[in-house]
C-alpha positions as a Markdown table, in Angstrom:
| # | Residue | x | y | z |
|---|---|---|---|---|
| 1 | Unk | 123.1 | 150.6 | -22.7 |
| 2 | Unk | 125.0 | 149.1 | -25.6 |
| 3 | Unk | 128.0 | 148.6 | -23.3 |
| 4 | Unk | 125.9 | 146.9 | -20.6 |
| 5 | Unk | 124.4 | 144.6 | -23.2 |
| 6 | Unk | 127.9 | 143.6 | -24.4 |
| 7 | Unk | 128.9 | 142.9 | -20.8 |
| 8 | Unk | 125.9 | 140.8 | -20.3 |
| 9 | Unk | 126.7 | 138.8 | -23.5 |
| 10 | Unk | 130.3 | 138.3 | -22.4 |
| 11 | Unk | 129.1 | 137.1 | -18.9 |
| 12 | Unk | 126.7 | 134.7 | -20.5 |
| 13 | Unk | 129.5 | 133.2 | -22.7 |
| 14 | Unk | 131.8 | 132.9 | -19.6 |
| 15 | Unk | 129.1 | 131.1 | -17.7 |
| 16 | Unk | 128.6 | 128.7 | -20.7 |
| 17 | Unk | 132.4 | 127.9 | -20.6 |
| 18 | Unk | 132.4 | 127.0 | -16.9 |
| 19 | Unk | 130.7 | 123.6 | -17.3 |
| 20 | Unk | 133.4 | 122.6 | -19.8 |
| 21 | Unk | 135.7 | 122.0 | -16.9 |
| 22 | Unk | 133.5 | 119.3 | -15.5 |
| 23 | Unk | 133.8 | 116.9 | -18.6 |
| 24 | Unk | 137.6 | 117.5 | -18.6 |
| 25 | Unk | 137.8 | 116.6 | -14.9 |
| 26 | Unk | 135.6 | 113.5 | -15.3 |
| 27 | Unk | 137.6 | 112.3 | -18.3 |
| 28 | Unk | 140.9 | 112.9 | -16.5 |
| 29 | Unk | 139.6 | 111.0 | -13.5 |
| 30 | Unk | 138.8 | 108.0 | -15.7 |
| 31 | Unk | 142.2 | 108.2 | -17.3 |
| 32 | Unk | 143.9 | 108.3 | -13.9 |
| 33 | Unk | 142.1 | 105.3 | -12.6 |
| 34 | Unk | 142.8 | 103.4 | -15.7 |
| 35 | Unk | 146.5 | 104.3 | -15.7 |
| 36 | Unk | 146.8 | 103.3 | -12.1 |
| 37 | Unk | 145.5 | 99.8 | -12.8 |
| 38 | Unk | 142.4 | 100.2 | -10.6 |
| 39 | Unk | 140.2 | 99.1 | -13.5 |
| 40 | Unk | 138.1 | 96.1 | -12.7 |
| 41 | Unk | 135.0 | 94.3 | -13.8 |
| 42 | Unk | 132.9 | 95.6 | -10.9 |
| 43 | Unk | 133.8 | 99.2 | -11.6 |
| 44 | Unk | 133.0 | 98.7 | -15.3 |
| 45 | Unk | 129.7 | 97.0 | -14.7 |
| 46 | Unk | 128.6 | 99.6 | -12.2 |
| 47 | Unk | 129.5 | 102.5 | -14.5 |
| 48 | Unk | 127.7 | 100.8 | -17.4 |
| 49 | Unk | 124.5 | 100.2 | -15.4 |
| 50 | Unk | 124.6 | 103.8 | -14.2 |
| 51 | Unk | 125.1 | 105.0 | -17.8 |
| 52 | Unk | 122.2 | 102.9 | -19.1 |
| 53 | Unk | 119.9 | 104.2 | -16.3 |
| 54 | Unk | 120.8 | 107.7 | -17.2 |
| 55 | Unk | 120.4 | 107.0 | -21.0 |
| 56 | Unk | 116.8 | 106.0 | -20.4 |
| 57 | Unk | 116.0 | 109.3 | -18.9 |
| 58 | Unk | 118.3 | 111.4 | -21.1 |
| 59 | Unk | 115.7 | 112.2 | -23.8 |
| 60 | Unk | 113.2 | 113.5 | -21.1 |
| 61 | Unk | 115.5 | 115.6 | -19.0 |
| 62 | Unk | 118.5 | 117.7 | -19.9 |
| 63 | Unk | 120.2 | 117.1 | -16.5 |
| 64 | Unk | 120.1 | 113.3 | -17.2 |
| 65 | Unk | 121.4 | 113.9 | -20.7 |
| 66 | Unk | 124.4 | 115.8 | -19.3 |
| 67 | Unk | 125.1 | 113.2 | -16.6 |
| 68 | Unk | 125.0 | 110.5 | -19.2 |
| 69 | Unk | 127.6 | 112.4 | -21.3 |
| 70 | Unk | 129.8 | 112.8 | -18.2 |
| 71 | Unk | 129.5 | 109.1 | -17.3 |
| 72 | Unk | 130.4 | 108.2 | -20.9 |
| 73 | Unk | 133.5 | 110.4 | -20.8 |
| 74 | Unk | 134.5 | 108.7 | -17.5 |
| 75 | Unk | 134.1 | 105.2 | -19.1 |
| 76 | Unk | 136.0 | 106.3 | -22.2 |
| 77 | Unk | 139.0 | 107.6 | -20.2 |
| 78 | Unk | 138.9 | 104.5 | -18.0 |
| 79 | Unk | 138.9 | 102.0 | -20.9 |
| 80 | Unk | 141.4 | 104.0 | -22.9 |
| 81 | Unk | 144.1 | 104.1 | -20.2 |
| 82 | Unk | 143.4 | 100.6 | -19.0 |
| 83 | Unk | 144.0 | 99.2 | -22.5 |
| 84 | Unk | 147.2 | 101.2 | -22.8 |
| 85 | Unk | 148.4 | 99.9 | -19.4 |
| 86 | Unk | 147.5 | 96.3 | -20.4 |
| 87 | Unk | 149.5 | 96.6 | -23.6 |
| 88 | Unk | 152.5 | 98.1 | -21.8 |
| 89 | Unk | 152.4 | 95.2 | -19.3 |
| 90 | Unk | 152.1 | 92.7 | -22.0 |
| 91 | Unk | 155.0 | 94.2 | -23.9 |
| 92 | Unk | 157.1 | 94.1 | -20.6 |
| 93 | Unk | 156.2 | 90.4 | -20.0 |
| 94 | Unk | 157.2 | 89.5 | -23.6 |
| 95 | Unk | 160.5 | 91.3 | -23.2 |
| 96 | Unk | 161.2 | 89.6 | -19.9 |
| 97 | Unk | 160.6 | 86.2 | -21.5 |
| 98 | Unk | 163.3 | 87.0 | -24.1 |
| 99 | Unk | 165.7 | 88.2 | -21.5 |
| 100 | Unk | 165.1 | 85.5 | -18.9 |
| 101 | Unk | 168.1 | 83.4 | -20.0 |
| 102 | Unk | 170.6 | 86.3 | -19.9 |
| 103 | Unk | 172.6 | 86.8 | -16.8 |
| 104 | Unk | 174.1 | 90.0 | -18.1 |
| 105 | Unk | 173.6 | 92.2 | -21.1 |
| 106 | Unk | 175.4 | 94.9 | -23.2 |
| 107 | Unk | 172.9 | 97.6 | -23.9 |
| 108 | Unk | 173.3 | 100.2 | -26.6 |
| 109 | Unk | 171.1 | 103.3 | -26.6 |
| 110 | Unk | 170.7 | 107.0 | -26.1 |
| 111 | Unk | 170.6 | 108.7 | -22.7 |
| 112 | Unk | 167.0 | 110.0 | -22.4 |
| 113 | Unk | 167.2 | 111.7 | -19.0 |
| 114 | Unk | 169.6 | 114.1 | -17.2 |
| 115 | Unk | 172.1 | 111.9 | -15.3 |
| 116 | Unk | 172.0 | 112.2 | -11.5 |
| 117 | Unk | 174.5 | 111.3 | -8.9 |
| 118 | Unk | 172.9 | 109.1 | -6.2 |
| 119 | Unk | 174.9 | 107.2 | -3.5 |
| 120 | Unk | 178.2 | 107.1 | -5.5 |
| 121 | Unk | 176.4 | 106.0 | -8.7 |
| 122 | Unk | 175.3 | 107.7 | -11.9 |
| 123 | Unk | 171.6 | 107.1 | -12.6 |
| 124 | Unk | 169.8 | 107.7 | -15.9 |
| 125 | Unk | 167.3 | 106.4 | -18.4 |
| 126 | Unk | 168.5 | 104.7 | -21.6 |
| 127 | Unk | 166.4 | 104.4 | -24.7 |
| 128 | Unk | 167.4 | 101.0 | -26.1 |
| 129 | Unk | 168.5 | 100.5 | -29.7 |
| 130 | Unk | 170.1 | 97.1 | -29.4 |
| 131 | Unk | 171.3 | 94.5 | -26.9 |
| 132 | Unk | 173.9 | 91.8 | -26.9 |
| 133 | Unk | 174.9 | 88.8 | -24.8 |
| 134 | Unk | 178.3 | 87.6 | -25.9 |
| 135 | Unk | 179.2 | 88.9 | -29.4 |
| 136 | Unk | 175.8 | 88.8 | -31.0 |
| 137 | Unk | 173.8 | 92.0 | -31.2 |
| 138 | Unk | 170.1 | 92.3 | -32.2 |
| 139 | Unk | 167.7 | 95.3 | -32.3 |
| 140 | Unk | 165.6 | 96.0 | -29.2 |
| 141 | Unk | 163.3 | 98.8 | -28.2 |
| 142 | Unk | 162.5 | 99.8 | -24.6 |
| 143 | Unk | 163.5 | 102.1 | -21.8 |
| 144 | Unk | 166.0 | 100.9 | -19.2 |
| 145 | Unk | 166.8 | 102.4 | -15.8 |
| 146 | Unk | 170.6 | 102.3 | -15.5 |
| 147 | Unk | 172.6 | 102.7 | -12.2 |
| 148 | Unk | 176.3 | 102.7 | -13.0 |
| 149 | Unk | 178.9 | 102.9 | -10.3 |
| 150 | Unk | 182.1 | 102.6 | -12.3 |
| 151 | Unk | 181.6 | 105.0 | -15.2 |
| 152 | Unk | 184.7 | 106.9 | -16.3 |
| 153 | Unk | 183.9 | 110.3 | -17.6 |
| 154 | Unk | 180.8 | 112.4 | -17.9 |
| 155 | Unk | 177.4 | 111.2 | -19.3 |
| 156 | Unk | 175.3 | 113.7 | -21.3 |
| 157 | Unk | 171.6 | 113.8 | -22.3 |
| 158 | Unk | 171.3 | 112.4 | -25.8 |
| 159 | Unk | 174.6 | 110.6 | -25.8 |
| 160 | Unk | 174.9 | 107.2 | -27.5 |
| 161 | Unk | 176.5 | 104.8 | -25.1 |
| 162 | Unk | 177.0 | 101.1 | -24.3 |
| 163 | Unk | 176.4 | 99.9 | -20.8 |
| 164 | Unk | 177.0 | 96.4 | -19.4 |
| 165 | Unk | 175.5 | 94.9 | -16.3 |
| 166 | Unk | 173.0 | 92.5 | -14.8 |
| 167 | Unk | 169.4 | 93.0 | -15.6 |
| 168 | Unk | 166.9 | 93.3 | -12.7 |
| 169 | Unk | 163.3 | 92.5 | -13.7 |
| 170 | Unk | 160.5 | 94.1 | -11.5 |
| 171 | Unk | 158.3 | 91.9 | -9.3 |
| 172 | Unk | 154.8 | 92.7 | -8.1 |
| 173 | Unk | 154.2 | 94.1 | -4.7 |
| 174 | Unk | 153.9 | 91.2 | -2.1 |
| 175 | Unk | 153.1 | 93.2 | 1.1 |
| 176 | Unk | 151.8 | 96.5 | 2.2 |
| 177 | Unk | 155.1 | 97.8 | 3.4 |
| 178 | Unk | 156.9 | 97.1 | 0.2 |
| 179 | Unk | 157.6 | 99.7 | -2.5 |
| 180 | Unk | 155.4 | 98.9 | -5.6 |
| 181 | Unk | 158.4 | 99.0 | -7.9 |
| 182 | Unk | 156.5 | 97.0 | -10.6 |
| 183 | Unk | 153.8 | 99.6 | -10.8 |
| 184 | Unk | 156.3 | 102.4 | -10.9 |
| 185 | Unk | 158.1 | 100.9 | -13.9 |
| 186 | Unk | 154.9 | 100.2 | -15.8 |
| 187 | Unk | 153.8 | 103.9 | -15.3 |
| 188 | Unk | 157.2 | 105.2 | -16.4 |
| 189 | Unk | 157.4 | 102.7 | -19.3 |
| 190 | Unk | 160.7 | 101.2 | -18.0 |
| 191 | Unk | 161.4 | 97.7 | -19.3 |
| 192 | Unk | 164.0 | 96.6 | -16.8 |
| 193 | Unk | 166.8 | 97.9 | -14.5 |
| 194 | Unk | 170.5 | 97.5 | -15.2 |
| 195 | Unk | 173.1 | 97.5 | -12.4 |
| 196 | Unk | 176.8 | 97.5 | -12.9 |
| 197 | Unk | 178.4 | 96.6 | -9.5 |
| 198 | Unk | 178.5 | 93.7 | -7.0 |
| 199 | Unk | 177.6 | 96.0 | -4.1 |
| 200 | Unk | 175.3 | 99.0 | -4.1 |
| 201 | Unk | 173.8 | 101.5 | -1.7 |
| 202 | Unk | 170.2 | 101.3 | -2.6 |
| 203 | Unk | 167.8 | 104.2 | -2.9 |
| 204 | Unk | 164.1 | 104.2 | -2.0 |
| 205 | Unk | 162.9 | 103.0 | -5.4 |
| 206 | Unk | 165.3 | 100.1 | -5.7 |
| 207 | Unk | 164.3 | 96.6 | -4.4 |
| 208 | Unk | 166.7 | 95.2 | -1.8 |
| 209 | Unk | 167.2 | 92.1 | -3.8 |
| 210 | Unk | 168.8 | 93.9 | -6.7 |
| 211 | Unk | 172.5 | 93.1 | -6.8 |
| 212 | Unk | 174.3 | 93.7 | -10.1 |
| 213 | Unk | 177.4 | 92.5 | -11.9 |
| 214 | Unk | 179.5 | 93.7 | -14.8 |
| 215 | Unk | 181.1 | 97.0 | -15.8 |
| 216 | Unk | 181.0 | 99.4 | -18.6 |
| 217 | Unk | 183.3 | 98.6 | -21.5 |
C-alpha cells in the first residue's frame, strides 16, 4: 500500500510537469517569430487585445488565467527577439554607412568558424578587430563572411589573420525567387561579405552581383 501511494504521488508530480512544456513552446514560438522579422503592429495589437480579454476573465476561471499567462509569454518572446533583431539591423546600417566610401578593405580578426573549401575558394567567418583602408587602421567589431580564392597556406580556427578584398553589403529581397541574403546575414549576425577575386563561382547563398577585388597580403 505504501509503495502504491508513492507511485501515485510520483505520477501526480509527472502530470504536473507536463504543462510546463506548453509555456516553453509558446515562448519559443514568440521568439522565433520575432527573430524572423514577422513582428508587426497587427500581430502585436491582436495579441494585446486577446490578452486583455483573457485578463478580465482570469480572476474568475483558472483556464483563462493559464491562457493569459501563455499569451503573455508569447508577447514577451515576440517583443524580446524583435527588439534584438531591430538593434542588429540598426548596427548593420550604421556600419554600412561608415564603409560606404571604401572600395576595398584590409580586415584584421580571428577566424571564428571552421574553414570550408567551396568552388576553389576558402570560406570562413572572421570576428573583426580592426579594419584599414590605405595605411590607417581603426578598431571595428563585427562578423564578416570571407570567401578567399588566392590564400596561400592553411587557415585554422582561432587564427589571427589579415584579409584584403572588396566588401559586399547585403540588399533586401526584391522578388520571390531571390535568396533572402539580407535576412540570412541578420540572423547570423554577419556585418558584410568580403571577396578576394575578380571572378568567382558563386554558391547558393551568394548574390550574383557580388564580384570582388584584391588579394591577401
